[in-house]
N, C-alpha and C positions, 0 to 999 in steps of 0.2 A: 346485384343479385340482393334479394331481401329474404330472410327468413324470420318468420314471425312465430314467435312461439304462445300459444293460449293457454295460459296459466289456469284458469278454471276447468277448461276441457281437457288440458293436458295434450292436445294435440299441436303439430306444426305445419305452418304453410311456408312454401316456398314459391317465389316467385323471380325469374331471372330478368335480365336488361331489356329482353325483348318482350314481356308482359307475361309468358307463358308460365303458368299455374299449376304445381303439382296439387293432387287431392289431398287433403287434410290427414294426416298421419299419427296414431298415437305413439308415444314413446315407452320402451317396457321398464325402465328405470328413469330417473333423473339424473339431467345434464349438468354435470359442473366445469364451469367456464373456471381455468385455475388464471391467478394473477401474477406476474412478476413478483419476487420479494418486494420490499421498502429497501432503496440504495442507501446507503451510509454515506458518512461526511468525511472526506479525508482533508485532515487539517495541515497549515504549512508544514512542511519538512524542514528537519535538522539536519546539520553536520558538525557533530563535535570532533569524529577524528578523520584524518585525510583517507580518502577512498571510502566512505562510509555515509550512507545518509539513512537516518532514522525517521520512519512515518508512524503516525497514530490517526486512527479513526474513530468514528461515534459505535457503540455496539448495535448490531444488527438487533431491529424490533422485535421481531417473534421468532422465540427458540422454536417453533413446528415449522418454521417457514426456512431454518437454517440449515445448511447442508457444510458450506464451507464459506470461506473469503479466500479471494484469489488476487494478491497483487502482482499487476505487471506494469512493466516499465519501459519505456521506448526511448529512443535519443530524439525523437521530434514531438511537437506535439499533435495531439490526436490518437491518443493510446487508443482508446475505444476501437479504432477502426483499424488501426495499425497491424497489417498481415505480419509484420516482422517484428512485433512486440514481444518481450521476454516474458515470461511466467518466471518470477523472483520465488515465490514460495505458496502455497496452498495450506490454508489453516483450518483445521478443523475443529476448533474450541471456538464456540461465540463469544468467551470473554476476553480472548487474548485479540487486542486490538491496536497492536506497536509490532512491526517489524524493523529489522536494520538490515538493509541492503549492502552488501560488502564487495570487498574486491573491485572498486569500480574505479577509475579514470581521475587522477586528482584536479580539483577543478573545471571539470565537464559538468555541464548543464543536461539533465535527466529529469523523464516527463512519469507520472505514476497515475495509476488508476486502481481502487479495489472493487473486485465483484462481488457481489453476494450470490452465493447460487443456495437453491433450495433441491429437496431431495428429489423433487420431480425432473431437475435440470434448467428450470430458468432462473437467469440470472439478470442483475440490476447493477449496472457501474457507477461508481461515484463520481463526485466531481474531481477534475485533472488539477493536479500540482506540480509545479517544476521547483526544482533545488538543485544546487552545484554541490559538488562534494569538496572540501575542505582542501584546500591545498597544503603539500607538507612543506611548510615554512621551516627555515633554521628556526630553532629555539631561542627564546630570548636571552641574552647573555646574563650568567650569572656575577656577583660582586666576590672577588678575592681579596679576603683581609690582610692585613701585614702579616707576614711571619712573625713567629714567636718559639721560642725556647730552641733555638737556634746555636747546634754544636757544630764540629769540624765533622760530626758522622751523619747529622739529622737535623731537619726543621720539621715544625708543626707547622701546620696549614688549615684555616677555616675558609669558609666563603656561605654567601647566602643559597638558600636553598630555591630550586626549579620549582614555579610551581604551573609548568607545563603541563596539558592535557595529556598529551602522548608522549612524556618523559620515559626514556630508557635508562639512561645512564651517563655520570659523569665522567669524564677522560680527561686526567691528569699528565701534563705532559711537561717536560723542563728540558 
């Protein structure tokens, strides 16, 4: 099927695969062919805390062609075509280019894409990245100093500081 539009005359000519031609016809107004918005680049993901993956991507190029970012997750490669993919979040602010996916299984690998959607409904997927959520390992041990100010009723203790990202509390047992 071939549609040829003659710009100077403003007439369109249609020919199908069998060679049948329709007569030239003028259009009452301009035909605009809409293109999908440019895709963004999804950068390598990170996992600072167990059960979380943080994703960052480039900003959508054209403000007028931006409606939202749609962050999708899958448990297998091929997120763009996976019918079972999960919409993690839809973000309506063009300047927001980071999102943390949480409540994941620790140590499991996930696959992600970011789609840019425009006001007409067209979308463009980013590249796909994979990441594993950080396993929830026991914290590194702190160092207990020698007891001091020892009396029959009390003892003073001190220890090194924990630098673990997911530090919650010290537990002192006797």
